[in-house]
N, C-alpha and C positions, 0 to 999 in steps of 0.2 A: 504494500500500500504506500502511495506517495507520501502520506502524511507523517510517517514514522520519524523522518529526519528533517521535516520541514520546520522552518522557523515560524511558520504561521499556524496558530492553534487549530483553526478550523479550515482545513484545506478545501479548496474548491474542486480539486480533481483527485480522485483516488483510482487505484488499479483494481479491476474486478475480473472475473473469468471471461467476461465479454469484451474487455478492453478498458481503456481510460474512460472514466465516468465522472460527471458532475452531479452529485446527489441533489443539490439545490435546484438545478434546472431539469433534473431527471432526463439527462441527455448524455449519450456516449459520443466520444470523438473517435472516428475511424474504427468502429467496433469490428472485431473479427468473428463475431457471432451475431445472429439476428437479435435486434432490440426494438423497443418501441420508437425511440427517437435517435437518429444518427446524424451527427454533424460531420460532414465529409470535407477533408482538406483538398483532395483531388481524386482523379478517376483511375489512378493505377490500382491494379487488382489487390495489392497488399494493403491498400487503404480503403477501398470501396468494395464491399461485399454485398451480395443480394440477400433478401429475406427480411429486412427490417420493415416496420410499418410506415415510417415517415423519415424522409431524408431532407436535410438542409445543406445547401452548398452556395458558393459564390456565383453571382450572375456571370454567365459565360462558360461555366463548367457543366451546365445541365446536359448539353448535347453529348458530351463524352460520357457522362454518367449514364445516360440512357443507352448508349452503345454497350456499356459495361453491365448494367443492371437489368435492362429490359423495361417492362412496363411497371414502374414504381411511382409512388407519390413523392415528388421532388419539389421543394420550395426553394426559390432562389432569392438571394439578397445581394444588393449592390455593395461593392467594396466600401467599407467604412460606415455603412448604415446599420444601426443596431435594432434588435428586437428583444423582447423580454420573455423569459421562461422562469417561473418560480422565483421571481425577484432577481434573477441574474441577467445582466445586460450582455448580449452576445453579438459579436460582430466579426465579419470576415475581412481580412486584409491581404493585399497581394504578396505572394510568396515567390514569384518569378520562376517557378519550377516547370510547369506546363500550362497550357491554356486553361484558365479558370481555377488555377491552384490558389490556395489561401492559407494564411495563418488564422487561427481562431483565438479571439480575445474573449475572456470571461471576466466580468466585473460584478461583484455582489455588493459593492459599496464599502467593503472592508479591505479587500485586496483584489488585485488584477493578475490573472494568469494568462499566459499566451502559450499555445501549442503551435509550433511552427509547421508541423507536417514536414514534407520535403521542400527544400528551397535552395535557391542559388542567388548570388549577388551580381553575377555577370549579366550583361545586356543580352536579351533574346528577343528578336523581332516577332516571335509568335505568341508572346504572353506579356502581361503587364509586369513591370519591373518590381522587384522586392521593395517593400517599404518597412523600415524599422518601426517597431511598436514597443513603447516603454511599458514596463510591467514590474510587479513585485516578484513573480515566479515565472521562469521561462522553462518550458520543456522543448528541447531542441534535438533535431536529428543529429547524428554523428557519423554518417556513412563514410566520409573521407577525413576523419578527425586524426590525421597524422601529419606532422610537419613536412613530409615528403610530397604531399599533394598540394601543388600550387599551379593553377591552370595557366597555360600560355594564352596569348591574345587570340581571338578568333581570326583576326587578319593573318596572323602567322600560320594558324592551322589551315585556313582555306587556301593559302598559297601552296602549302604542302599537298593538300588534297588535289588541287588542279594539276600540279606537276606530276603527281602519281597517276592521275587519270590519263593525262596526255601520254605519258610514257608507255602505259600498257596498251593504249589504242594504237600507238605507233608500232608496237610489237605484236599486234594482232591478238590481243587478249581482252576479254570483256572485264572491265573493272566493276567489282561488286563491293558495295559498302554495307556491312552488317551493322544495324543499330536498332534500338528499341522502336517498335512501330508506333507507339504513342508518345509524342513529345520530341524525342531525339530525331526521328526521321523528318518531321515537319520543320524542326529547327535547321537541320542541314539543308533542306530544300529552300527555305527562306533565305539562308545565307548565300546559297548559290544564286538565287534570283537577284539579290542585291548587288552581285559582283559580275554577272555575265548574262548571256541569253541562252545558256546551255539547257538542255532538257534531260530528263531522267526517265527510266522505267522503274515501276515500283511493284512490289509484291501485293497481292490482294488485301492482306491485313493492313498494309500501309494505305492503300487506296481508299478503303472504307473510312479511315480516320482523317485522311486528307480532306474529304468532302465536308466533314464536320468543321474543320479549321476554316475552309474557304467560306462556309456559310457565316462564319463569324468575321469575315472580312480580312482574313490573314492571307497575305500574298505569298504564294509558293512559286517555284520555278515551273516551267511547262513540264507536264508529266503524263504518262499513260500507264495504265495497268497492264502488266504482263499477261500474256495468254499463251495457249498452246501453239498459236501461229507465230509467236516470237521465237524464232530459232536462229542459231548461228551467232557469230561474234557481233557484239553491239558496241558502237562508239558512244552510246549513251551510258551513263553510270546507272547500274542496277542497284536499287535500295531495297533491302529485305531484312527481316528479323533474324537474329543469330541462329534460330532453330533450323534454318534452311541449309546451313553448312553441311555438306556431305549428302544432301538430299537430291532427289530426282529433279527438283525445281531448277537447280543450277546446271544440270546436264545439257539443257537446251541452249545454253550460252557458251558452252566450252569452245576453246580453253578459257578459263576464268582466272582472275587474280583477286584474292579476298583481302579486304581490309576491315577494320572495325573502328567505330567511333564510340569511345567510352572513357570515363575517368580512369578506369583500371588500366588503360593502355600506357599510363605513366610508368608502370612497373613492367620491366622487360620479361620477368619470369611468367607473368600472367599471359603475355602474348605468346610465349613459347608453349605454355600448357594448352592454349586455345588453338594452336597451330595456325596462328595469324602472322603473316610476314610483315604486314604494315598496320600500325595502330595510330589513330588520330586522337589526341587527348582532348575530348569534348565531354563535359559532364553537365547534367542538369541538377547537380547538387553543389553546395558550397564547398570550396576547398578549405584548407586549414586557416588561411587568413580570413576568409569569409565567415567562418564559424566564430573565430575570436572576435571579429568586428561586430557580428550580430549580438553576441553576448554583451559586449561593452555598450553597444547602442541601446540595448534593452533596459539598461540600468537595473537589472534584476539583482536582488540580494540572495536569491536561491535559484540554482539552475539544476535541472535534471537532463541528462543526456541519454538518448535512446537510439537504437537502430544503427549499429556500426561500432566504431572504435571508441567506445564510451570510456574505457579505463584511462587512456592517455589524455583525453580531453578533460575529464573531471580532475585528474591529478594536476594538470597544468593550471586549471582555474583555481584550485585550492591553494597550490603552492606558489604560483607566480603572480596571480591577480587578486589573491585574497577574496575570492568569491566562493561562497558555500556551494559545492557542487556534488551531486550524487549520480550514480548510474541508475537507470530505470529500464527494466526488461519489459519489452512488449513483443507482440507478434509481427510488427512491421518488419518486412524483410526485403531482400533483393529478388524481385519477381523472376528475372531471367538470368540469375547468376551473375555472369560477367558483365552484363549489359547495363551500366549506369553512367 
């Protein structure tokens, strides 16, 4: 339970078998089991699960949630606008993770708690930029909470991507970029669109989500969904989820050259284990500097770290920044293993 080490006598959020829970509001945050009321930070499957009676999310994220959850009761809220449940003022604030992602702020008049969900501090043309939220207690993700994780600029990464793409086209190989179909694929396509008139081919899973993004007015590069008729070497980049590596999907484009866009690509050993020759360091999560900056911006006197390298982050906050910090185990995970 979150409350055991908190400096606040009456914690707004506790840990239950269903997930993080605000007893006063009778609402769960990103529950991993069905509940009556679910406050959802974003539509990735480790945060948004079907079966609850009522869902609340940030305006702009409902399209992706419907793709994930199907026909569910979903209430949307504009960023920064609050609503009341059980005397608790609840609001959603931009997290910069994917389209419609949000931090959740809870205020009962005595203390303010913020649950970040997944977030990043880098610019992303496909979603609203992260906005710091001050609070008394911060529950932060810690996916890349090691000092080795410091993201390069997107300009640098895209220059590398274009050079790699052109090299393999010249050598008669189809360039294939593996990346998560929700968020990462659209971000890469938007970055391509900002810098060139190049087009791409996409896996069906990516195509479905592209349409949701485009309905929200997000500009992507020209794309077409791959089909059985798309055979032979392609000069277009093929964008697909990591699961297709080694599958029959790629055989139609042979010979192929695989690359992956992920924060994990900063670690050479991870690339080797994934049998990836080329990795592009692009993450939709905060790096080490972004995590520390977020904690400091929040002005929180108590921090809980979850989902990732929590031990290193909490020790650093306690020993170097004199901020009370503890680890918090949750079921939030890395949905597609290497792909973050």
